[in-house]
LUMZA-667493 format. One record per atom (N, C-alpha, C, CB): residue number from 1; residue in three letters; atom name; x, y, z. Coordinates in steps of 0.02 Angstrom, whole numbers. Glycine has a CB too. Example, Ala and Ser with C-alpha at 12.3 -4.5 7.8 and 13.67 -1.06 7.14 Angstrom:
2
NODE   k   r  a      x      y      z
NODE   1 Ala  N    660   -284    390
NODE   1 Ala CA    615   -225    390
NODE   1 Ala  C    660   -165    390
NODE   1 Ala CB    565   -224    452
NODE   2 Ser  N    642   -112    354
NODE   2 Ser CA    684    -53    357
NODE   2 Ser  C    645      2    394
NODE   2 Ser CB    704    -30    286
This chain:
122
NODE   k   r  a      x      y      z
NODE   1 Unk  N   1085   -157    -13
NODE   1 Unk CA   1027   -151    -56
NODE   1 Unk  C   1046   -133   -128
NODE   1 Unk CB    980    -99    -29
NODE   2 Unk  N   1098    -94   -137
NODE   2 Unk CA   1116    -73   -204
NODE   2 Unk  C   1148   -128   -245
NODE   2 Unk CB   1162    -15   -200
NODE   3 Unk  N   1165   -185   -216
NODE   3 Unk CA   1197   -238   -253
NODE   3 Unk  C   1150   -296   -269
NODE   3 Unk CB   1257   -264   -215
NODE   4 Unk  N   1085   -288   -262
NODE   4 Unk CA   1038   -342   -273
NODE   4 Unk  C   1024   -356   -346
NODE   4 Unk CB    975   -328   -237
NODE   5 Unk  N   1031   -307   -389
NODE   5 Unk CA   1012   -315   -459
NODE   5 Unk  C   1070   -343   -499
NODE   5 Unk CB    990   -248   -488
NODE   6 Unk  N   1056   -396   -538
NODE   6 Unk CA   1108   -428   -578
NODE   6 Unk  C   1117   -395   -646
NODE   6 Unk CB   1092   -500   -587
NODE   7 Unk  N   1063   -372   -677
NODE   7 Unk CA   1066   -350   -747
NODE   7 Unk  C   1045   -278   -758
NODE   7 Unk CB   1025   -394   -788
NODE   8 Unk  N   1025   -243   -708
NODE   8 Unk CA   1000   -176   -718
NODE   8 Unk  C   1037   -128   -672
NODE   8 Unk CB    925   -173   -705
NODE   9 Unk  N   1041    -66   -694
NODE   9 Unk CA   1070    -14   -652
NODE   9 Unk  C   1018     15   -604
NODE   9 Unk CB   1100     41   -695
NODE  10 Unk  N    955      5   -619
NODE  10 Unk CA    901     28   -575
NODE  10 Unk  C    876    -29   -533
NODE  10 Unk CB    843     59   -616
NODE  11 Unk  N    852    -13   -474
NODE  11 Unk CA    829    -64   -427
NODE  11 Unk  C    764    -42   -395
NODE  11 Unk CB    883    -78   -373
NODE  12 Unk  N    718    -87   -389
NODE  12 Unk CA    655    -73   -354
NODE  12 Unk  C    650   -120   -294
NODE  12 Unk CB    593    -83   -402
NODE  13 Unk  N    636    -92   -236
NODE  13 Unk CA    629   -131   -175
NODE  13 Unk  C    562   -112   -144
NODE  13 Unk CB    689   -117   -125
NODE  14 Unk  N    525   -163   -122
NODE  14 Unk CA    461   -152    -90
NODE  14 Unk  C    465   -179    -19
NODE  14 Unk CB    402   -185   -130
NODE  15 Unk  N    448   -137     30
NODE  15 Unk CA    452   -156    100
NODE  15 Unk  C    382   -152    130
NODE  15 Unk CB    503   -110    140
NODE  16 Unk  N    359   -206    162
NODE  16 Unk CA    293   -207    194
NODE  16 Unk  C    303   -218    269
NODE  16 Unk CB    249   -264    164
NODE  17 Unk  N    255   -193    307
NODE  17 Unk CA    256   -209    378
NODE  17 Unk  C    235   -152    421
NODE  17 Unk CB    324   -232    398
NODE  18 Unk  N    221   -168    483
NODE  18 Unk CA    205   -117    532
NODE  18 Unk  C    251   -123    593
NODE  18 Unk CB    131   -124    554
NODE  19 Unk  N    305   -159    584
NODE  19 Unk CA    354   -166    638
NODE  19 Unk  C    416   -126    618
NODE  19 Unk CB    372   -241    650
NODE  20 Unk  N    441    -88    665
NODE  20 Unk CA    500    -47    652
NODE  20 Unk  C    560    -92    639
NODE  20 Unk CB    514      2    711
NODE  21 Unk  N    597    -81    584
NODE  21 Unk CA    656   -122    570
NODE  21 Unk  C    709   -114    624
NODE  21 Unk CB    685   -105    501
NODE  22 Unk  N    754   -162    629
NODE  22 Unk CA    809   -157    676
NODE  22 Unk  C    856   -102    653
NODE  22 Unk CB    846   -225    683
NODE  23 Unk  N    903    -80    696
NODE  23 Unk CA    948    -25    677
NODE  23 Unk  C    987    -37    612
NODE  23 Unk CB    997    -13    733
NODE  24 Unk  N   1009    -98    600
NODE  24 Unk CA   1046   -112    538
NODE  24 Unk  C   1000   -105    477
NODE  24 Unk CB   1076   -184    540
NODE  25 Unk  N    939   -129    483
NODE  25 Unk CA    891   -122    428
NODE  25 Unk  C    873    -49    416
NODE  25 Unk CB    828   -162    443
NODE  26 Unk  N    864    -12    471
NODE  26 Unk CA    850     60    464
NODE  26 Unk  C    906     96    429
NODE  26 Unk CB    837     91    532
NODE  27 Unk  N    968     79    447
NODE  27 Unk CA   1026    112    416
NODE  27 Unk  C   1028     97    341
NODE  27 Unk CB   1091     88    450
NODE  28 Unk  N   1015     35    322
NODE  28 Unk CA   1015     17    251
NODE  28 Unk  C    960     53    213
NODE  28 Unk CB   1008    -59    242
NODE  29 Unk  N    900     54    241
NODE  29 Unk CA    845     89    208
NODE  29 Unk  C    860    164    202
NODE  29 Unk CB    780     78    247
NODE  30 Unk  N    887    193    254
NODE  30 Unk CA    903    264    252
NODE  30 Unk  C    956    279    200
NODE  30 Unk CB    926    289    321
NODE  31 Unk  N   1006    237    195
NODE  31 Unk CA   1058    245    144
NODE  31 Unk  C   1028    239     74
NODE  31 Unk CB   1115    193    154
NODE  32 Unk  N    983    191     65
NODE  32 Unk CA    951    180      1
NODE  32 Unk  C    909    241    -18
NODE  32 Unk CB    907    117      3
NODE  33 Unk  N    871    268     30
NODE  33 Unk CA    828    326     18
NODE  33 Unk  C    870    386     -3
NODE  33 Unk CB    787    342     80
NODE  34 Unk  N    927    396     29
NODE  34 Unk CA    968    455     17
NODE  34 Unk  C   1016    447    -42
NODE  34 Unk CB   1006    471     78
NODE  35 Unk  N   1019    387    -72
NODE  35 Unk CA   1066    377   -127
NODE  35 Unk  C   1040    414   -189
NODE  35 Unk CB   1075    302   -142
NODE  36 Unk  N   1086    441   -229
NODE  36 Unk CA   1066    479   -289
NODE  36 Unk  C   1045    434   -348
NODE  36 Unk CB   1122    523   -310
NODE  37 Unk  N   1053    369   -342
NODE  37 Unk CA   1035    324   -397
NODE  37 Unk  C    960    328   -411
NODE  37 Unk CB   1056    251   -380
NODE  38 Unk  N    940    306   -469
NODE  38 Unk CA    870    308   -488
NODE  38 Unk  C    833    245   -464
NODE  38 Unk CB    862    315   -564
NODE  39 Unk  N    846    226   -404
NODE  39 Unk CA    813    168   -374
NODE  39 Unk  C    744    187   -350
NODE  39 Unk CB    855    139   -316
NODE  40 Unk  N    702    136   -343
NODE  40 Unk CA    634    148   -319
NODE  40 Unk  C    624    106   -256
NODE  40 Unk CB    581    129   -374
NODE  41 Unk  N    602    139   -203
NODE  41 Unk CA    586    106   -141
NODE  41 Unk  C    514    120   -124
NODE  41 Unk CB    634    128    -83
NODE  42 Unk  N    474     68   -116
NODE  42 Unk CA    404     76    -97
NODE  42 Unk  C    397     46    -27
NODE  42 Unk CB    355     40   -148
NODE  43 Unk  N    377     88     20
NODE  43 Unk CA    366     65     89
NODE  43 Unk  C    291     66    101
NODE  43 Unk CB    405    110    141
NODE  44 Unk  N    263      8    116
NODE  44 Unk CA    192      2    129
NODE  44 Unk  C    184    -10    204
NODE  44 Unk CB    159    -56     87
NODE  45 Unk  N    152     37    238
NODE  45 Unk CA    144     31    310
NODE  45 Unk  C     79     65    331
NODE  45 Unk CB    204     62    347
NODE  46 Unk  N     55     46    389
NODE  46 Unk CA     -7     78    414
NODE  46 Unk  C      5    152    425
NODE  46 Unk CB    -30     44    480
NODE  47 Unk  N    -49    189    432
NODE  47 Unk CA    -45    260    445
NODE  47 Unk  C     -2    272    507
NODE  47 Unk CB   -116    292    454
NODE  48 Unk  N     43    319    503
NODE  48 Unk CA     89    333    558
NODE  48 Unk  C     61    389    603
NODE  48 Unk CB    158    353    531
NODE  49 Unk  N     65    378    668
NODE  49 Unk CA     42    429    715
NODE  49 Unk  C     93    486    719
NODE  49 Unk CB     29    398    785
NODE  50 Unk  N     75    537    756
NODE  50 Unk CA    118    596    762
NODE  50 Unk  C    187    581    787
NODE  50 Unk CB     86    646    806
NODE  51 Unk  N    193    536    837
NODE  51 Unk CA    259    519    864
NODE  51 Unk  C    302    484    812
NODE  51 Unk CB    251    474    926
NODE  52 Unk  N    273    439    774
NODE  52 Unk CA    311    403    722
NODE  52 Unk  C    333    450    667
NODE  52 Unk CB    268    346    692
NODE  53 Unk  N    292    501    652
NODE  53 Unk CA    309    548    600
NODE  53 Unk  C    366    595    620
NODE  53 Unk CB    249    589    581
NODE  54 Unk  N    381    598    685
NODE  54 Unk CA    435    641    709
NODE  54 Unk  C    502    604    713
NODE  54 Unk CB    418    669    776
NODE  55 Unk  N    503    539    698
NODE  55 Unk CA    565    501    703
NODE  55 Unk  C    612    521    647
NODE  55 Unk CB    551    426    700
NODE  56 Unk  N    676    509    659
NODE  56 Unk CA    728    525    610
NODE  56 Unk  C    716    487    545
NODE  56 Unk CB    798    509    638
NODE  57 Unk  N    697    424    550
NODE  57 Unk CA    685    383    491
NODE  57 Unk  C    628    412    449
NODE  57 Unk CB    671    311    511
NODE  58 Unk  N    572    427    481
NODE  58 Unk CA    515    454    444
NODE  58 Unk  C    532    521    413
NODE  58 Unk CB    453    460    490
NODE  59 Unk  N    567    563    450
NODE  59 Unk CA    587    628    423
NODE  59 Unk  C    631    620    362
NODE  59 Unk CB    624    669    477
NODE  60 Unk  N    674    569    363
NODE  60 Unk CA    717    555    306
NODE  60 Unk  C    676    534    245
NODE  60 Unk CB    768    500    323
NODE  61 Unk  N    625    493    258
NODE  61 Unk CA    580    472    204
NODE  61 Unk  C    546    534    173
NODE  61 Unk CB    526    422    230
NODE  62 Unk  N    519    577    216
NODE  62 Unk CA    484    636    190
NODE  62 Unk  C    530    683    152
NODE  62 Unk CB    451    674    248
NODE  63 Unk  N    592    690    175
NODE  63 Unk CA    639    736    144
NODE  63 Unk  C    665    710     77
NODE  63 Unk CB    698    748    190
NODE  64 Unk  N    667    645     67
NODE  64 Unk CA    698    617      7
NODE  64 Unk  C    651    579    -38
NODE  64 Unk CB    753    571     28
NODE  65 Unk  N    586    584    -26
NODE  65 Unk CA    539    545    -66
NODE  65 Unk  C    470    578    -64
NODE  65 Unk CB    536    473    -41
NODE  66 Unk  N    422    541    -88
NODE  66 Unk CA    352    563    -87
NODE  66 Unk  C    313    517    -41
NODE  66 Unk CB    322    564   -159
NODE  67 Unk  N    278    545      7
NODE  67 Unk CA    236    506     52
NODE  67 Unk  C    164    513     29
NODE  67 Unk CB    244    530    127
NODE  68 Unk  N    132    456     17
NODE  68 Unk CA     63    455     -7
NODE  68 Unk  C     20    419     45
NODE  68 Unk CB     57    421    -77
NODE  69 Unk  N    -29    454     71
NODE  69 Unk CA    -75    425    120
NODE  69 Unk  C   -133    394     82
NODE  69 Unk CB   -100    479    171
NODE  70 Unk  N   -140    329     86
NODE  70 Unk CA   -192    294     49
NODE  70 Unk  C   -246    266     95
NODE  70 Unk CB   -162    239      9
NODE  71 Unk  N   -251    292    155
NODE  71 Unk CA   -302    266    201
NODE  71 Unk  C   -370    293    181
NODE  71 Unk CB   -285    285    273
NODE  72 Unk  N   -418    249    185
NODE  72 Unk CA   -488    268    173
NODE  72 Unk  C   -519    280    241
NODE  72 Unk CB   -527    214    132
NODE  73 Unk  N   -550    337    249
NODE  73 Unk CA   -573    357    314
NODE  73 Unk  C   -636    321    338
NODE  73 Unk CB   -585    429    315
NODE  74 Unk  N   -676    297    291
NODE  74 Unk CA   -738    265    314
NODE  74 Unk  C   -760    211    265
NODE  74 Unk CB   -794    317    322
NODE  75 Unk  N   -809    173    286
NODE  75 Unk CA   -834    117    246
NODE  75 Unk  C   -866    140    181
NODE  75 Unk CB   -885     76    286
NODE  76 Unk  N   -895    199    181
NODE  76 Unk CA   -927    225    120
NODE  76 Unk  C   -875    236     65
NODE  76 Unk CB   -965    290    135
NODE  77 Unk  N   -816    259     82
NODE  77 Unk CA   -762    268     33
NODE  77 Unk  C   -744    201      1
NODE  77 Unk CB   -700    300     65
NODE  78 Unk  N   -737    149     43
NODE  78 Unk CA   -721     83     17
NODE  78 Unk  C   -777     57    -28
NODE  78 Unk CB   -709     33     75
NODE  79 Unk  N   -838     68     -7
NODE  79 Unk CA   -896     45    -46
NODE  79 Unk  C   -899     81   -113
NODE  79 Unk CB   -961     57     -7
NODE  80 Unk  N   -885    146   -114
NODE  80 Unk CA   -887    183   -177
NODE  80 Unk  C   -834    158   -226
NODE  80 Unk CB   -875    258   -164
NODE  81 Unk  N   -775    142   -202
NODE  81 Unk CA   -723    115   -245
NODE  81 Unk  C   -744     49   -274
NODE  81 Unk CB   -656    107   -206
NODE  82 Unk  N   -773      6   -233
NODE  82 Unk CA   -795    -60   -257
NODE  82 Unk  C   -854    -54   -305
NODE  82 Unk CB   -813   -104   -198
NODE  83 Unk  N   -899     -7   -293
NODE  83 Unk CA   -955      2   -339
NODE  83 Unk  C   -931     25   -407
NODE  83 Unk CB  -1005     53   -310
NODE  84 Unk  N   -881     69   -408
NODE  84 Unk CA   -852     90   -472
NODE  84 Unk  C   -821     30   -509
NODE  84 Unk CB   -798    144   -462
NODE  85 Unk  N   -786    -12   -472
NODE  85 Unk CA   -756    -72   -501
NODE  85 Unk  C   -810   -119   -527
NODE  85 Unk CB   -711   -108   -450
NODE  86 Unk  N   -863   -127   -489
NODE  86 Unk CA   -918   -171   -510
NODE  86 Unk  C   -951   -145   -573
NODE  86 Unk CB   -970   -178   -453
NODE  87 Unk  N   -960    -79   -577
NODE  87 Unk CA   -989    -50   -638
NODE  87 Unk  C   -946    -64   -699
NODE  87 Unk CB   -999     25   -630
NODE  88 Unk  N   -880    -59   -691
NODE  88 Unk CA   -835    -74   -746
NODE  88 Unk  C   -840   -147   -768
NODE  88 Unk CB   -762    -59   -726
NODE  89 Unk  N   -856   -191   -721
NODE  89 Unk CA   -862   -262   -736
NODE  89 Unk  C   -934   -281   -757
NODE  89 Unk CB   -842   -303   -675
NODE  90 Unk  N   -980   -233   -756
NODE  90 Unk CA  -1049   -247   -774
NODE  90 Unk  C  -1089   -282   -721
NODE  90 Unk CB  -1050   -287   -837
NODE  91 Unk  N  -1069   -274   -658
NODE  91 Unk CA  -1103   -307   -602
NODE  91 Unk  C  -1150   -259   -567
NODE  91 Unk CB  -1053   -336   -552
NODE  92 Unk  N  -1207   -283   -546
NODE  92 Unk CA  -1253   -244   -505
NODE  92 Unk  C  -1271   -287   -445
NODE  92 Unk CB  -1318   -223   -546
NODE  93 Unk  N  -1254   -262   -385
NODE  93 Unk CA  -1266   -300   -324
NODE  93 Unk  C  -1316   -263   -280
NODE  93 Unk CB  -1200   -311   -286
NODE  94 Unk  N  -1356   -301   -241
NODE  94 Unk CA  -1401   -272   -192
NODE  94 Unk  C  -1361   -250   -131
NODE  94 Unk CB  -1457   -322   -172
NODE  95 Unk  N  -1391   -207    -90
NODE  95 Unk CA  -1356   -181    -30
NODE  95 Unk  C  -1333   -238     16
NODE  95 Unk CB  -1402   -134      8
NODE  96 Unk  N  -1374   -290     25
NODE  96 Unk CA  -1354   -346     67
NODE  96 Unk  C  -1292   -380     40
NODE  96 Unk CB  -1412   -397     73
NODE  97 Unk  N  -1287   -385    -26
NODE  97 Unk CA  -1229   -417    -57
NODE  97 Unk  C  -1167   -375    -46
NODE  97 Unk CB  -1241   -428   -132
NODE  98 Unk  N  -1174   -308    -50
NODE  98 Unk CA  -1116   -264    -38
NODE  98 Unk  C  -1091   -272     34
NODE  98 Unk CB  -1135   -191    -51
NODE  99 Unk  N  -1138   -274     81
NODE  99 Unk CA  -1118   -281    152
NODE  99 Unk  C  -1084   -348    163
NODE  99 Unk CB  -1180   -275    197
NODE 100 Unk  N  -1110   -401    132
NODE 100 Unk CA  -1079   -467    138
NODE 100 Unk  C  -1009   -467    108
NODE 100 Unk CB  -1123   -520    105
NODE 101 Unk  N  -1002   -435     50
NODE 101 Unk CA   -937   -432     16
NODE 101 Unk  C   -885   -399     61
NODE 101 Unk CB   -943   -394    -50
NODE 102 Unk  N   -903   -341     90
NODE 102 Unk CA   -855   -306    133
NODE 102 Unk  C   -841   -345    197
NODE 102 Unk CB   -883   -237    151
NODE 103 Unk  N   -892   -377    226
NODE 103 Unk CA   -882   -416    287
NODE 103 Unk  C   -839   -477    274
NODE 103 Unk CB   -949   -438    315
NODE 104 Unk  N   -854   -514    221
NODE 104 Unk CA   -817   -575    206
NODE 104 Unk  C   -744   -560    190
NODE 104 Unk CB   -849   -611    147
NODE 105 Unk  N   -730   -502    161
NODE 105 Unk CA   -662   -484    143
NODE 105 Unk  C   -629   -440    195
NODE 105 Unk CB   -661   -450     76
NODE 106 Unk  N   -662   -432    253
NODE 106 Unk CA   -636   -393    309
NODE 106 Unk  C   -611   -324    288
NODE 106 Unk CB   -579   -431    342
NODE 107 Unk  N   -650   -291    244
NODE 107 Unk CA   -635   -224    219
NODE 107 Unk  C   -569   -219    181
NODE 107 Unk CB   -633   -176    276
NODE 108 Unk  N   -544   -276    158
NODE 108 Unk CA   -484   -278    117
NODE 108 Unk  C   -505   -265     45
NODE 108 Unk CB   -445   -347    124
NODE 109 Unk  N   -488   -207     18
NODE 109 Unk CA   -510   -188    -49
NODE 109 Unk  C   -483   -234   -102
NODE 109 Unk CB   -490   -118    -64
NODE 110 Unk  N   -421   -256    -96
NODE 110 Unk CA   -392   -300   -146
NODE 110 Unk  C   -430   -367   -148
NODE 110 Unk CB   -317   -312   -132
NODE 111 Unk  N   -443   -395    -90
NODE 111 Unk CA   -479   -459    -87
NODE 111 Unk  C   -550   -450   -113
NODE 111 Unk CB   -481   -486    -15
NODE 112 Unk  N   -582   -394    -97
NODE 112 Unk CA   -650   -382   -121
NODE 112 Unk  C   -650   -373   -197
NODE 112 Unk CB   -680   -319    -88
NODE 113 Unk  N   -600   -340   -224
NODE 113 Unk CA   -594   -332   -296
NODE 113 Unk  C   -587   -401   -330
NODE 113 Unk CB   -534   -287   -314
NODE 114 Unk  N   -547   -444   -300
NODE 114 Unk CA   -538   -511   -328
NODE 114 Unk  C   -605   -549   -327
NODE 114 Unk CB   -485   -550   -288
NODE 115 Unk  N   -644   -539   -274
NODE 115 Unk CA   -710   -571   -271
NODE 115 Unk  C   -755   -545   -327
NODE 115 Unk CB   -743   -559   -202
NODE 116 Unk  N   -751   -480   -340
NODE 116 Unk CA   -791   -452   -395
NODE 116 Unk  C   -770   -481   -462
NODE 116 Unk CB   -784   -375   -396
NODE 117 Unk  N   -705   -490   -472
NODE 117 Unk CA   -681   -521   -534
NODE 117 Unk  C   -709   -591   -542
NODE 117 Unk CB   -604   -523   -536
NODE 118 Unk  N   -708   -629   -486
NODE 118 Unk CA   -735   -697   -489
NODE 118 Unk  C   -810   -697   -505
NODE 118 Unk CB   -723   -734   -423
NODE 119 Unk  N   -846   -650   -475
NODE 119 Unk CA   -918   -645   -489
NODE 119 Unk  C   -931   -627   -562
NODE 119 Unk CB   -950   -593   -443
NODE 120 Unk  N   -889   -585   -590
NODE 120 Unk CA   -899   -564   -659
NODE 120 Unk  C   -886   -621   -708
NODE 120 Unk CB   -855   -505   -676
NODE 121 Unk  N   -848   -671   -687
NODE 121 Unk CA   -834   -729   -730
NODE 121 Unk  C   -891   -780   -731
NODE 121 Unk CB   -770   -762   -708
NODE 122 Unk  N   -939   -773   -685
NODE 122 Unk CA   -994   -822   -682
NODE 122 Unk  C  -1044   -812   -738
NODE 122 Unk CB  -1031   -816   -616
């Protein structure tokens, strides 16, 4: 991982997924996390249960980085975020439209935000 950058001494790596990496991948990620270089590693994964949080890999992440929980606990939280975004874009939607927006985008905030951007361009 440390040899991926051609022109910079700093490196940013983004890892997505909900599948546990194989042992070789885990070893590389753990080495990257523990390296003193000013590299940035962003791991995007679903909320981890108690058993997953007790694993050696997760403990290493917590010890050498910052863990940020970005899960929204309920639909109202998602709706409030989207309403704030709509206000910034000058949009006013009826309740039925909000429900349709969340349903059509399967509660994916990024996709719903993109839909709001498209609506604001009309």
